[in-house]
Each structure stands twice: as C-alpha cells, then as structure tokens.
C-alpha positions as CSV (number, residue, x, y, z in Angstrom):
1,M,-11.9,15.4,-0.3
2,L,-10.5,17.9,2.0
3,N,-7.3,15.8,2.0
4,E,-7.0,16.4,-2.2
5,M,-7.6,19.9,-1.4
6,T,-5.2,20.4,0.8
7,F,-2.6,18.6,-1.1
8,G,-3.6,20.3,-4.4
9,L,-4.7,23.8,-3.8
10,I,-4.2,24.5,0.3
11,A,-0.6,23.6,0.8
12,P,0.7,25.0,-2.6
13,L,-1.0,28.3,-1.6
14,E,0.3,28.9,2.1
15,D,3.8,27.8,0.6
16,S,3.6,30.4,-1.8
17,G,2.9,32.9,1.6
18,Y,-0.9,32.4,1.7
19,T,-2.8,31.3,4.5
20,L,-6.6,30.5,3.6
21,P,-8.9,32.3,6.5
22,D,-10.8,30.0,8.6
23,N,-14.3,31.6,7.1
24,M,-12.9,30.4,3.1
25,V,-14.3,26.6,3.0
26,P,-13.2,25.8,-1.0
27,D,-13.4,22.2,-0.4
28,I,-17.4,23.3,0.1
29,S,-17.9,24.5,-2.8
30,E,-16.2,21.7,-4.8
31,G,-17.7,19.4,-2.7
32,K,-21.4,20.4,-3.8
33,M,-20.5,20.6,-7.3
34,F,-18.8,16.6,-7.5
35,C,-21.7,15.4,-5.0
36,A,-23.9,17.2,-7.8
37,L,-21.8,15.2,-10.3
38,L,-21.8,12.1,-9.2
39,R,-26.2,11.8,-8.6
40,E,-25.9,13.0,-12.6
41,K,-24.4,9.8,-12.9
42,G,-27.0,7.9,-11.1
43,I,-25.4,7.4,-7.7
44,D,-27.5,8.2,-4.9
45,T,-25.1,10.2,-3.1
46,D,-28.4,10.8,0.0
47,K,-27.1,7.1,0.8
48,M,-23.8,8.1,1.5
49,P,-22.2,8.0,5.2
50,A,-22.0,12.3,6.8
51,C,-20.2,13.1,9.3
52,R,-20.4,16.1,11.5
53,H,-17.9,19.0,11.4
54,V,-18.2,22.2,14.1
55,Y,-15.8,24.6,12.8
56,A,-14.4,27.4,15.4
57,D,-17.0,30.1,14.4
58,G,-19.5,27.8,15.1
59,R,-20.9,26.3,11.7
60,I,-21.7,22.8,11.5
61,V,-21.9,21.0,7.7
62,Y,-22.4,17.2,7.5
63,P,-19.6,16.2,4.5
64,K,-20.0,13.5,2.5
65,L,-18.2,10.2,3.5
66,Y,-17.3,9.3,0.1
67,P,-16.3,5.3,-0.8
68,N,-12.5,5.2,-1.7
69,S,-13.7,3.9,-5.2
70,A,-14.4,7.5,-6.2
71,L,-11.1,8.9,-5.6
72,A,-9.8,8.8,-9.0
73,F,-12.7,10.2,-10.3
74,F,-12.8,13.0,-7.5
75,R,-8.9,14.1,-8.5
76,E,-10.1,14.3,-12.1
77,H,-13.0,16.6,-11.1
78,F,-11.1,18.3,-8.8
79,N,-7.8,18.8,-11.2
80,E,-9.6,19.3,-14.4
81,V,-13.1,21.2,-13.5
82,W,-13.2,22.9,-10.1
83,L,-9.1,24.0,-10.0
84,P,-9.0,25.4,-13.7
85,K,-12.6,26.3,-13.8
86,K,-14.1,27.3,-10.9
87,A,-11.4,28.5,-8.7
88,L,-10.3,31.5,-9.8
89,K,-14.0,32.9,-9.8
90,F,-14.3,31.4,-6.0
91,F,-11.4,33.5,-4.6
92,E,-12.5,36.8,-6.5
93,E,-15.2,36.6,-5.2
94,K,-14.4,35.2,-1.6
95,D,-10.9,37.2,-0.9
96,P,-8.9,38.8,-4.2
97,K,-5.5,39.1,-2.2
98,A,-5.2,34.9,-2.8
99,L,-5.4,35.8,-6.7
100,P,-1.6,36.3,-7.4
101,H,-0.6,33.5,-5.1
102,L,-3.6,31.3,-7.4
103,Q,-1.8,32.5,-10.4
104,K,1.2,30.4,-9.6
105,L,-0.5,27.6,-9.3
106,L,-2.2,27.7,-11.8
107,P,-0.1,29.7,-14.9
108,N,-2.5,28.5,-18.2
109,I,-5.3,30.1,-16.6
110,Q,-6.0,34.1,-17.8
111,F,-6.2,36.3,-14.9
112,K,-7.3,40.0,-14.8
113,Q,-4.5,42.3,-14.3
114,L,-3.6,41.7,-11.3
115,T,-3.3,45.1,-8.4
116,D,-1.9,45.8,-5.2
C-alpha cells in the first residue's frame, strides 16, 4: 500500500514541489478506509499479518500486510475513492500548503479558491 501511495500521491506531489511533512501519513488514512471496506466484504482483516513500524518521532503502528490478490482492489479504491474523494479534505485539515500541488494532481476536482 505504501508503494502504491508513494507512486500515486507522494512522488507526484514532490515532483510538483511539495514535500510531505514527516508527521503526515496519508497511507494510514487510506489504510483504515481500505481495511473497513475489506471487512464490509466479509474479509477478516484481523487474521492478516501485520508488521511493526516505528516512526522517527517514536510513534509505533502495525500496518496490515495485504495479500497480493488485494492489490488491484486497493489500486481501484485508492484511485477512484480516496484520491478524488478524500485527499482534498485530508490535506485541507493537515497541511493546506499542499493544496496547489494537489490541484495539479487532481485537475478535475473542485477546489476552493486557493490563496498563498
């Protein structure tokens, strides 16, 4: 999932001149949504393995290790749900400086008037 979000969101934002702050983790936002969606489809995500990840600021998370068979479904969800429908709100709340760069990535999404 992190690889997909890196190539689909983080790298394009960086290419546009925006660097994601260390304390901002959009993959957790998408991960929670995707995990909930899998549970709605009857998949027991509690049985999926997880790995321990420690952030530089000391936070510890245990992201799920999704099977390769979920990759296409994740890509569809990320590109058709999270990115066009949730990314704007995520960045508005977490770091509005990202919005001009996000607008380049999502030209078909309605943005409020952006100011410097």
